N, C-alpha and C positions, 0 to 999 in steps of 0.2 A: 504494499500499499504505500509506503514512503517513496519507493522508487517512482511510483506513478504520480504522486503529488510533486515530487521533485522535477519530473519530466514535463508536467502541467505548468508548473511555475516558469520553467525555462521557455516554453512555447508562449506563454502569456507576454513574457518580456520581449520575445522577438516580435510578436504581433504589435506591441506598444511601439517599438522602435520602428517597424515598418509603418505603422500609422504616422509616427512623427515625421518620417522621411517623406511620405506621401504629402503630408501638410506642408512641409517645407517646400517641396517642388511646386505645389499649387500656389504657394505665396510667392515664390520666385516668378512663376509664369504670370501671375496677376500683376506683379510689379513692373514686369517688362511690358505688358500691355498698357498700363497707366503711362509708362514712359514714352511708349510709341504714340499714344493719343496726345500727350503733351507736345511731343515733337511736331506732330501734324497741325496742332493748334498754333505754334510758333512759326511754322513755315507758312501757315495761312495769313497770319498777321505780319509777315515779313519782319522776322526777329532783327533788332537793331543792336542790342548790347552785345559785347564780346562774350559774355558768360553764356548767353542764349545760343550763340553761334557754336561754341565749344559743346554745349549739350546737344545741339542737333548733330553735330559731327560724331559724337560719341554713340549716340543712339542710331545713326545711319550705319556705323560700323557694326553695332549690335545686330542690326537687322541682316546685314550682309552675312555675319557669322552664324545667325540662325538658319538662313537660307542654305548656306554650305553644309551645316551639320544635317539639315533635313534631306538634302540631296544624297550625301553620303550614307546616311542611315537608311535610305530607301534601297540601296544596293544589297545583294547578297551578303550576308555577314557584316552589314554595315555598322551595326552598334559596336561590334569588336574593333572595327577599323577606327570609328570615332574614339573609342577608348584608348586604343594605341597612339593615335595622333595627339590626343590631349595629354597623355603621358610624356610623350616626347616634347611638346610644347612646354609643359611645366619644368621640364629640366632646363629650359633656358628662359625661365620666368615669364613665359607668355601663356595665353590661353585661347581656345577657340570657342569657348562658351560666352555668352553675354555677360555684362557686369552684374546683372541680378543674381548669377550664379557664383558670385564671389564669396570668399571667406567673411568679409565685412557684413554682407548680407546676412549670412547665416548666423553669425554672433548676434547681430542686432535683432534678428527674428527670435533666436533662442532666448535672449534676455527679455524681449517684450512678452514671450509666452510664459516666462517665469514670473513676471510682474502680474499678468492676467490671472495666474493660479493663486497668487498671494493675496489678491483682492477679494 
């Protein structure tokens, strides 16, 4: 009986971890969506400040990165290729993923989740 309970406890932890990772990916994707909408609004009103222009350039680069990753992932064994490319790029301190998938966003998201559980 103890072995069964210990196995059950381990699977519950794994389910919680998977749920947290899915929620993180959902939050990252939603953040990227909001940033794209903001970029389109800035383009529509013809951004004038340097800060707005830098944001538009960064977001345009993110959209290109997303497009490339989607095309590669659509190929046979594409997810493995994307993983290997990302691994190679991280060795030279670069990434093929959008900025919403950075470590800073993950840290900010996890700290906001902890604050929400404390309230």
